[in-house]
C-alpha positions in Angstrom: -17.2 25.8 24.7 -18.2 23.5 27.6 -18.9 19.8 26.8 -22.5 18.8 26.6 -23.9 16.6 29.4 -25.0 13.8 27.2 -25.4 10.9 29.6 -29.1 10.9 28.9 -28.5 10.4 25.2 -25.9 7.6 25.7 -28.1 5.9 28.3 -31.1 6.2 26.0 -29.3 4.6 23.1 -27.9 1.9 25.3 -31.3 1.1 26.9 -33.3 1.0 23.7 -30.9 -0.5 21.3 -31.6 -4.1 22.3 -34.8 -5.3 20.8 -35.9 -1.9 19.7 -33.3 -0.4 17.3 -33.8 -3.0 14.6 -37.0 -2.8 12.7 -36.6 -6.4 11.4 -37.3 -8.0 14.8 -36.9 -11.7 15.7 -39.0 -14.7 16.6 -39.8 -13.5 20.1 -40.4 -9.9 19.0 -41.4 -9.8 15.3 -42.2 -6.1 15.2 -40.4 -4.3 18.1 -41.8 -0.8 17.4 -40.8 0.0 13.8 -42.0 -1.8 10.7 -45.7 -2.1 11.4 -46.4 1.2 13.1 -49.4 2.9 11.4 -48.6 5.8 9.1 -50.8 8.0 11.2 -48.1 7.9 14.0 -45.7 9.9 11.7 -48.6 12.2 10.9 -49.3 12.7 14.6 -45.6 13.6 15.2 -45.7 16.0 12.2 -48.7 17.8 13.6 -47.0 18.1 17.0 -43.8 19.5 15.6 -45.6 21.8 13.2 -47.6 23.3 16.1 -44.5 23.7 18.2 -42.7 25.5 15.3 -45.7 27.8 14.6 -45.9 28.7 18.3 -42.2 29.5 18.5 -42.5 31.6 15.3 -45.3 33.6 16.8 -43.4 34.3 20.0 -40.1 35.1 18.2 -41.9 37.5 15.7 -43.5 39.4 18.6 -40.1 39.8 20.3 -38.2 41.1 17.2 -36.9 44.7 17.4 -38.5 47.4 15.2 -36.3 48.2 12.2 -36.7 51.3 10.1 -38.4 50.6 6.7 -36.5 53.5 5.3 -33.2 51.9 6.2 -34.3 48.6 4.8 -35.2 50.3 1.5 -31.8 52.1 1.4 -30.0 48.9 1.9 -31.8 47.3 -1.0 -31.0 50.2 -3.3 -27.4 50.0 -2.3 -27.4 46.3 -3.0 -29.0 46.7 -6.4 -26.3 49.2 -7.3 -23.6 46.8 -6.3 -25.2 44.1 -8.5 -25.3 46.4 -11.4 -21.7 47.4 -11.1 -20.6 43.8 -10.5 -22.1 42.9 -13.9 -20.3 45.8 -15.5 -17.0 44.9 -14.0 -17.4 41.3 -15.0 -18.1 42.3 -18.6 -15.0 44.5 -18.7 -12.9 41.8 -17.3 -14.2 39.3 -19.8 -13.3 41.6 -22.7 -9.7 42.1 -21.3 -9.5 38.4 -20.6 -9.8 37.6 -24.3 -6.7 39.7 -25.0 -4.8 38.1 -22.1 -5.9 34.6 -23.3 -4.6 35.4 -26.8 -1.2 36.5 -25.3 -1.1 33.4 -23.1 -1.6 31.2 -26.3 1.3 33.0 -28.0 3.5 32.4 -25.0 2.5 28.8 -24.8 3.4 28.3 -28.5 6.8 29.9 -28.0 7.8 28.4 -24.7 6.0 25.1 -24.2 5.2 24.0 -27.7 8.2 25.1 -29.8 10.5 25.1 -26.8 9.4 21.6 -25.8 9.8 20.4 -29.4 13.4 21.7 -29.5 14.2 19.9 -26.3 12.7 16.8 -27.7 14.8 17.2 -30.9 18.0 17.7 -28.9 17.3 14.6 -26.7 16.4 12.5 -29.8 19.6 13.6 -31.7 21.7 12.8 -28.6 20.1 9.4 -28.5 20.9 9.0 -32.2 24.6 9.7 -31.6 24.7 7.1 -28.8 22.7 4.5 -30.7 24.6 1.2 -31.2 22.1 -1.1 -32.9 20.1 -0.6 -36.0 16.9 -0.7 -34.0 18.2 2.0 -31.6 19.1 4.2 -34.6 15.8 3.7 -36.3 13.9 4.6 -33.1 16.0 7.7 -32.5 15.5 8.8 -36.2 11.7 8.4 -35.8 11.9 10.5 -32.6 13.9 13.2 -34.4 11.3 13.3 -37.2 8.4 13.4 -34.8 9.8 16.3 -32.8 10.7 18.2 -35.9 7.1 17.8 -37.2 5.9 18.9 -33.8 8.1 22.0 -34.0 6.7 22.9 -37.4 3.2 22.6 -36.1 4.2 24.9 -33.2 5.6 27.5 -35.6 2.5 27.5 -37.7 0.3 27.8 -34.5 2.5 30.7 -33.3 2.0 32.6 -36.5 -1.8 32.2 -36.2 -1.9 33.1 -32.6 0.4 36.1 -33.0 -1.9 37.4 -35.7 -4.9 37.0 -33.5 -3.2 38.7 -30.6 -1.9 41.6 -32.8 -5.5 42.2 -33.9 -6.8 42.4 -30.3 -3.9 44.1 -28.5 -4.7 47.6 -29.8 -7.8 47.7 -27.6 -5.8 46.6 -24.5 -4.9 50.1 -23.0 -8.5 51.2 -23.3 -9.9 48.0 -21.8 -7.4 48.1 -18.9 -8.6 51.6 -18.1 -12.2 50.5 -18.3 -11.5 47.6 -15.9 -9.8 50.0 -13.5 -12.7 52.4 -13.5 -15.2 49.6 -13.1 -13.3 48.2 -10.2 -13.1 51.6 -8.5 -16.9 52.2 -9.0 -17.7 48.7 -7.7 -15.5 49.2 -4.6 -17.2 52.5 -3.8 -20.6 50.9 -4.2 -19.7 48.1 -1.9 -18.4 50.6 0.7 -21.7 52.5 0.4 -23.7 49.3 0.8 -21.7 48.4 3.9 -22.2 51.9 5.5 -26.0 51.6 5.0 -25.9 48.0 6.4 -24.0 49.2 9.5 -26.8 51.7 10.2 -29.2 48.8 10.2 -26.9 46.7 12.4 -27.0 49.4 15.0 -30.8 49.1 15.3 -30.5 45.3 15.8 -27.2 45.1 17.7 -28.7 45.0 21.2 -31.2 42.3 20.3 -28.6 40.1 18.4 -26.1 40.5 21.3 -28.6 39.2 23.9 -29.0 35.5 24.9 -32.6 36.2 26.2 -34.3 34.6 23.3 -31.8 31.8 22.6 -33.9 28.9 24.0 -36.7 29.7 21.6 -34.5 30.6 18.7 -32.4 27.5 19.0 -35.3 25.1 19.2 -37.1 26.9 16.4 -34.1 26.8 14.1 -33.6 23.1 14.7 -37.3 22.4 13.9 -37.2 24.6 10.8 -34.0 23.1 9.5 -35.0 19.5 10.2 -38.6 20.4 9.1 -41.6 18.9 11.1 -42.1 16.3 8.4 -38.4 15.2 8.5 -38.4 14.9 12.3 -41.8 13.0 12.1 -40.5 10.5 9.6 -37.5 9.8 11.9 -39.5 9.6 15.1 -42.0 7.3 13.4 -39.4 4.7 12.8 -39.6 3.4 16.4 -39.5 4.0 20.1 -35.8 4.8 20.1 -36.1 7.3 17.3 -39.1 9.0 18.9 -37.4 9.2 22.3 -34.2 10.6 20.6 -36.2 13.5 19.0 -37.8 14.3 22.4 -34.5 14.2 24.1 -33.0 16.5 21.4 -35.8 19.1 21.6 -35.3 19.2 25.4 -31.5 19.6 25.3 -30.8 23.3 24.6 -27.0 23.1 25.0 -26.7 20.3 22.5 -29.0 21.8 20.0 -27.1 25.1 20.2 -23.8 23.3 19.7 -25.2 21.6 16.7 -26.3 24.8 15.1 -23.1 26.6 15.9 -21.3 23.8 14.1 -23.4 24.3 11.0 -26.3 22.0 11.7 -26.9 18.4 10.6 -26.5 17.7 6.9 -29.9 18.0 5.1 -31.5 18.7 8.5 -31.1 15.0 9.6 -30.8 15.8 13.3 -32.4 12.5 14.4 -29.8 10.5 12.5 -27.0 12.8 13.7 -28.1 12.3 17.3 -28.2 8.5 16.9 -24.6 8.6 15.5 -23.5 10.9 18.3 -24.9 8.5 20.9 -23.2 5.5 19.4 -19.9 7.3 19.5 -20.4 8.4 23.1 -21.3 4.9 24.1 -18.2 3.4 22.4 -15.6 5.9 23.4 -15.3 7.4 26.9 -13.0 10.1 25.5 -15.8 11.4 23.2 -17.6 13.1 26.1 -15.0 15.8 26.8 -12.4 18.2 25.4 -11.8 18.3 21.7 -12.8 14.7 21.3 -16.4 15.8 22.1 -16.2 18.4 19.3 -14.8 15.7 17.0 -17.7 13.4 17.8 -20.2 16.1 17.2 -18.7 16.9 13.9 -18.7 13.3 12.7 -22.4 12.9 13.8 -23.5 16.1 11.9 -21.5 15.5 8.8 -22.4 11.9 8.4 -26.1 12.3 9.1 -26.4 11.6 5.4 -24.1 8.7 4.5 -20.9 9.7 2.6 -20.1 7.4 -0.3 -16.9 5.6 0.1 -14.3 5.5 -2.6 -12.5 2.2 -2.9 -9.9 0.5 -5.1 -11.6 -0.9 -8.2 -10.8 -4.5 -7.5 -11.5 -4.4 -3.8 -14.3 -6.9 -2.9 -15.4 -5.3 0.4 -19.1 -4.5 -0.2 -19.1 -1.4 2.1 -20.3 1.5 0.1 -20.5 4.4 2.7 -18.2 5.7 5.4 -18.9 4.2 8.8 -19.3 7.2 11.2 -18.2 5.3 14.3 -15.1 4.0 12.5 -14.3 7.4 11.2 -14.4 9.0 14.7 -12.3 6.1 16.2 -9.8 6.4 13.4 -9.1 10.1 14.2 -9.1 9.6 17.9 -6.5 6.8 17.6 -4.4 8.7 15.1 -4.2 11.7 17.5 -3.3 9.5 20.5 -0.6 7.8 18.3 0.9 11.2 17.5 0.2 11.0 13.8 -2.0 14.1 13.3 -1.0 17.8 13.0 -0.4 19.4 16.4 -3.2 22.0 15.6 -5.8 19.2 15.4 -6.8 19.5 19.1 -7.7 23.2 18.7 -10.3 23.0 15.9 -14.0 23.8 16.3 -16.7 21.2 15.5 -17.4 23.2 12.3 -13.7 22.9 11.3 -13.6 19.2 12.2 -16.4 18.6 9.7 -14.1 19.5 6.9 -11.7 16.9 8.0 -13.9 13.9 8.7 -15.9 14.1 5.4 -13.1 12.6 3.4 -14.3 9.8 1.1 -11.3 7.4 1.6 -11.3 4.3 3.8 -9.5 4.6 7.1 -6.8 2.3 5.8 -6.0 4.8 3.0 -6.0 7.7 5.4 -3.4 5.8 7.5 -1.5 5.1 4.3 -1.4 8.8 3.4 0.2 9.7 6.7 2.7 6.8 6.5 3.6 7.5 2.9 4.3 11.2 3.4 6.2 10.6 6.7 8.4 8.0 4.8 8.8 9.7 1.5 8.8 13.5 2.2 9.0 14.1 5.9 10.0 17.7 5.1 6.4 18.3 3.9 5.1 17.1 7.2 7.4 19.2 9.4 7.7 22.4 7.4 6.7 25.5 9.4 5.1 27.0 6.3 1.5 25.9 6.8 0.5 27.2 3.4 2.3 24.2 2.0 2.4 21.7 4.9 1.3 18.3 3.5 -0.1 19.9 0.3 3.4 20.6 -1.1 3.3 16.9 -2.1 1.0 18.0 -5.0 3.5 20.4 -6.5 6.5 18.2 -6.0 5.1 14.8 -6.9 1.7 14.8 -8.5 2.8 15.4 -12.1 0.5 17.7 -14.2 -0.7 15.9 -17.3 -3.1 13.0 -18.1 -0.7 11.0 -20.3 0.0 8.4 -17.5 -3.5 8.1 -16.1 -4.0 5.1 -18.4 -1.5 3.3 -16.1 -3.7 3.5 -13.1 -3.9 0.1 -11.3 -7.2 -1.3 -10.2 -5.5 -2.8 -7.1 -4.6 0.7 -5.9 -6.9 3.3 -4.4 -7.6 6.4 -6.5 -5.4 8.5 -4.3 -2.5 6.1 -4.6 -2.9 6.2 -8.4 -3.0 10.0 -8.5 0.5 10.4 -6.9 1.7 7.5 -9.0 0.5 8.7 -12.4 -0.4 12.4 -12.0 -3.4 14.1 -13.6 -4.9 17.4 -14.4 -7.1 19.8 -12.4 -9.4 17.7 -10.3 -7.1 14.8 -9.7 -4.3 17.0 -8.3 -6.7 19.0 -6.2 -8.5 16.0 -4.8 -5.1 14.4 -3.8 -4.2 17.7 -2.0 -7.5 17.6 -0.1 -7.0 14.0 0.8 -3.5 14.3 2.2 -4.4 17.4 4.2 -7.4 15.6 5.8 -5.3 12.5 6.4 -3.2 14.7 8.8 -6.3 16.3 10.3 -6.3 19.7 8.5 -9.7 21.2 7.5 -10.1 21.5 3.8 -12.8 23.1 1.6 -13.4 22.3 -2.0 -12.6 25.1 -4.6 -13.6 25.3 -8.2 -12.3 27.9 -10.6 -12.7 28.5 -14.3 -11.0 25.7 -16.3 -9.3 24.1 -13.3 -9.7 22.9 -9.8 -7.9 24.1 -6.7 -8.0 23.5 -3.0 -8.3 25.6 0.1 -7.3 24.7 3.7 -6.8 26.1 7.2 -3.6 27.7 8.4 -3.0 29.4 11.7 -3.0 32.8 9.8 -6.3 32.0 8.0 -7.5 30.0 5.1 -5.4 29.8 2.0 -5.8 28.5 -1.6 -3.3 26.2 -3.2 -3.0 25.8 -7.0 -5.3 28.5 -8.0 -6.4 32.2 -7.8 -7.9 33.9 -4.7 -11.2 33.1 -3.0 -13.0 35.8 -5.0 -12.5 33.7 -8.1 -13.7 30.5 -6.5 -16.9 28.6 -5.8 -18.1 25.1 -4.8 -21.3 23.7 -6.1 -21.1 20.1 -5.0 -22.5 18.5 -1.9 -25.9 20.2 -2.6 -24.7 23.6 -1.2 -23.6 26.0 -3.9 -21.4 28.7 -2.4 -18.9 31.3 -3.5 -15.4 31.3 -2.2 -15.7 34.9 -1.0 -18.7 33.9 1.2 -16.8 30.9 2.6 -13.8 33.0 3.4 -16.0 35.6 5.1 -17.4 32.9 7.4 -14.0 31.7 8.4 -13.0 35.3 9.3 -16.2 36.0 11.3 -16.0 32.6 13.1 -12.5 33.6 14.2 -14.3 36.0 16.7 -16.6 33.5 18.4 -18.3 35.9 20.7 -19.3 38.3 18.0 -20.2 35.5 15.6 -23.1 34.7 17.9 -24.8 37.7 16.4 -24.5 36.2 12.9 -26.0 32.9 14.2 -28.9 34.6 15.9 -29.8 36.5 12.7 -29.6 33.2 10.8 -31.8 31.4 13.3 -34.4 34.1 13.1 -34.3 33.9 9.3 -34.7 30.1 9.5 -37.7 30.2 11.9 -39.4 32.9 9.8 -39.0 30.7 6.7 -37.0 33.3 4.8 -35.1 32.6 1.6 -31.4 32.2 2.5 -28.8 34.7 1.3 -26.6 33.1 -1.4 -24.3 35.3 -3.4 -23.2 32.3 -5.6 -26.8 32.1 -6.8 -27.2 35.9 -6.6 -30.0 35.6 -4.1 -30.3 38.5 -1.6 -32.4 36.4 0.7 -34.8 37.6 3.4 -34.1 40.6 5.6 -32.6 38.6 8.6 -30.6 36.3 6.4 -29.1 39.4 4.7 -28.5 41.0 8.0 -26.5 37.9 9.1 -24.3 38.4 6.1 -23.7 42.1 6.8 -23.0 41.3 10.4 -20.3 38.8 9.3 -18.8 41.6 7.1 -18.8 43.9 10.1 -17.0 41.4 12.3 -14.4 40.8 9.6 -13.8 44.5 9.2 -13.6 45.2 12.9 -11.1 42.4 13.4 -9.1 43.6 10.5 -9.1 40.2 8.9 -6.6 39.8 6.1 -7.1 37.4 3.1 -4.0 35.4 2.5 -2.6 35.5 -1.0 -3.0 32.2 -2.9 0.0 29.9 -3.0 1.0 28.1 -6.2 -1.4 29.9 -8.5 1.1 29.4 -11.3 1.0 25.7 -10.8 -2.8 25.3 -11.3 -2.2 23.8 -14.7 1.6 23.2 -14.8 4.4 21.4 -13.1 6.8 23.3 -11.0 9.8 24.1 -13.1 13.0 22.1 -12.7 14.8 25.4 -12.0 12.4 26.3 -9.2 12.6 22.8 -7.7 16.4 22.8 -7.9 16.5 26.3 -6.3 14.2 25.1 -3.5 16.2 22.0 -2.9 19.5 23.9 -2.8 18.1 26.4 -0.3 16.6 23.6 1.9 19.9 21.6 1.7 21.8 24.7 2.9 19.5 25.0 5.9 19.7 21.2 6.7 22.5 20.3 9.0 23.9 16.8 8.7 26.1 15.9 11.7 29.1 13.7 11.6 27.2 11.2 13.7 24.6 11.1 10.9 27.3 10.3 8.4 29.0 7.5 10.2 28.8 4.0 8.7 27.8 1.3 11.2 29.3 -2.2 11.2 26.9 -5.0 11.9 27.7 -8.6 12.9 28.2 -11.1 10.1 30.3 -8.9 7.8 27.5 -6.5 7.0 28.0 -2.7 6.9 25.2 -0.1 7.0 26.0 3.1 5.2 23.8 6.1 5.8 22.5 7.8 2.6 23.8 11.2 4.0 27.3 9.8 4.6 28.7 11.5 1.4 32.4 11.9 0.8 32.7 15.4 -0.6 29.8 17.3 -2.0 27.1 15.4 -4.1 25.9 16.8 -7.3 22.5 16.9 -8.9 19.0 17.1 -7.3 19.0 16.0 -3.7 17.8 17.0 -0.3 18.9 15.6 3.1 16.1 15.6 5.7 15.3 14.3 9.1 13.8 10.8 9.1 10.8 9.6 11.2 12.9 6.4 11.6 15.6 8.5 13.3 18.7 10.0 11.9 18.6 11.4 8.3 17.5 10.3 4.9 18.0 11.7 1.3 15.4 12.6 -1.2 16.8 12.7 -4.8 16.0 12.1 -8.4 17.6 11.6 -11.8 21.1 13.1 -12.1 22.0 12.8 -8.4 25.6 11.6 -7.9 27.5 10.9 -4.7 30.5 9.0 -3.4 30.7 7.1 -0.2 33.8 5.9 1.6 33.6 2.5 3.2 36.1 0.2 5.0 35.8 -3.5 4.8 38.0 -6.2 6.5 38.6 -8.3 3.5 38.8 -8.3 -0.3 36.0 -9.8 -2.2 32.5 -9.5 -3.6 29.8 -7.6 -1.7 26.1 -7.4 -2.2 24.8 -3.9 -2.0 21.1 -2.9 -1.5 19.4 0.3 -0.6 16.4 1.0 1.7 14.1 3.2 -0.4 10.7 4.7 -0.7 9.0 5.5 -4.0 5.6 6.7 -5.0 6.1 6.3 -8.8 7.6 3.7 -11.0 10.7 3.7 -13.2 13.6 4.7 -11.0 17.0 3.1 -11.5 20.4 3.3 -9.7 23.9 2.8 -10.9 26.7 1.9 -8.6 30.4 1.1 -8.9 33.4 0.8 -6.6 36.8 2.4 -6.9 38.0 2.3 -10.5 35.4 -0.1 -11.8 34.8 0.6 -15.6 31.2 -0.4 -15.8 28.7 0.6 -13.1 26.1 -2.0 -12.0 22.5 -1.0 -12.5 19.9 -1.6 -9.7 16.2 -1.5 -10.5 14.3 0.4 -7.8 11.0 -1.1 -6.7 7.7 0.7 -6.7 7.0 0.7 -3.0 3.7 2.7 -2.9 5.2 4.9 -0.1 6.5 2.2 2.1 10.1 1.3 3.0 11.6 -1.5 1.0 15.0 -2.9 0.0 16.1 -2.8 -3.6 17.4 -5.9 -5.3 21.1 -6.5 -4.7 24.0 -5.4 -6.9 27.3 -7.2 -6.6 30.4 -5.1 -6.4 34.1 -5.9 -5.8 35.8 -4.2 -2.8 39.4 -4.2 -1.7 40.5 -4.8 1.9 40.5 -1.5 3.8 39.1 1.7 2.4 37.0 1.9 -0.8 35.1 4.6 -2.6 31.6 3.6 -3.8 30.2 5.8 -6.6 26.5 6.1 -6.7 24.1 7.8 -9.1 20.4 8.0 -9.8 19.9 7.3 -13.5 18.8 10.3 -15.6 15.0 10.4 -16.1 14.3 8.8 -12.8 11.6 10.5 -10.7 11.8 11.0 -6.9 13.2 8.4 -4.6 14.0 8.6 -0.9 17.0 6.6 0.5 17.6 5.9 4.1 20.8 3.8 3.9 22.8 1.2 1.9 23.6 -2.2 3.2 26.8 -4.1 2.2 27.0 -7.8 2.8 30.1 -9.9 2.2 29.3 -12.7 -0.3 30.9 -16.2 0.0 
């Protein structure tokens, strides 16, 4: 789409900002056109805009094609049948769901409850054997007793749950058959509805494909969405605002772009235009290419201020996102090479689902830096289903037991990856990290848990939940089903054909119809409904395929250790570490830099070598990782050893020893909040010539990324 010629808007904002934009005035100009304007000015504007909308409605109504009433009636009957069968299918699923829930509770008692208790007993008994002091023995004995009691509770719960499941399972075969038949009937009814709708679309196709009426439709749709009253209230604020509304209503290309991008939030077109002008005035880049689409997206999405989420103890009084700063942040991040390569190709509609993130710009920058430091493999993976969002399944632990450790000095998103969470916390972190890298993300809610959906080159996908058909989003004042959202993404993927959907929506808006909303089970007016059917036709013709959800089994669980280890082993096999990467580097002053990937022999335990954004390689590992490193030093003596690390949680610990040392030295690993830092030093004794350093990450430690080790001779 070509950029809008917006010099008039920029010039208007620049010319009228001084002495006019502020309603508070000053000593020379106490009321520069805003605060003392009589209320009748807004009323005059409202009458003007109402008359304009009424006139456009009359002209558009007269130009509409004739549609068969019989076909309209047939479509309504087909739709009523779909609704009836949808309710029947839902009822059947609900009945079967009770049985499946009962079975899941049995499995939970067996595997997680009793199985977890048995693991706890084994760990506590092992600790009891290793206990040296009376206090250690007492603590271990208490743990053994606690876990045994927990196992007994689990066994009792299993008996109760098994009895409930046995009572219900007899009905399972019949219910499965009922669900199958209900699904088949519903699918047949939907196909029938679609066939009837296509007959209607043929009657309207020529009209919806034509641009002839666009000037009237676009202006009418903006007036209807903004409402004459809303535009009048904005125009009545002052000369600048009144001039902006007039400029907008005379700029067909800009109005059309705004509508194609989804329109201004809450119909606040005047405020959107003001934001757009400020961005254009500040950044020369915002007038062309994808920066223009980005600027438009920010203006439309921030027409109603977005509340800003800050760290609890942050004293900055800012409460909402600054639209200009938000645009400039993403512009700079792109120019600095920090965003996803696909960022430049998004539409303004897609950019809106990037720039609406509630984090400050500093935290967005932190998110990118943290992931590039800690898990660069999540940034560079070719699998867009999990690019960036894989950090949720690998590092945002499922469970609320550590939420109490949230720090008021950290932002919410820093606390989430640090302490984990359930449902919403995990999903919100996933949305945040995707938007940090410029990937469009749409909120998803599902029964009993939250998920997230995001753009991929193959289409939109859901992480951590079921498919779009089981999803919805009721926040932001716009209740919507996941199925309807997915359909829009599929129809928008064919921009030329999608113009037909938009024209039907604009007609509906101008005529004042109720909007179609399957989340609310509202059929809407004829033209609104026709827009929905047109979108279905586009998706069908383009053979759009819905991607399977990724990570559905992780919606309310952590990824199993076995799965993590298998993934790491597979990735490690694919990662080539060159001899150059392994070489130790001598530095002046008796210091040796030892790459973390410079293993001697094959390491054991969980680890994954990966390319580093600092250059060379780095290693991501966790508790149980063991490796040896060969190093040559010129003289015998004591050496200080430190490691350059990144962590996003607390509690990691290293052990290190040299040659045949009997007792390894322990190194506490700092919590670095995703930034590179050096550990405290450990002193080891090395012989002149070659030495073998034995390194391990203490059992129980969570993820840590290591770039290299530094050995420095001590006096």
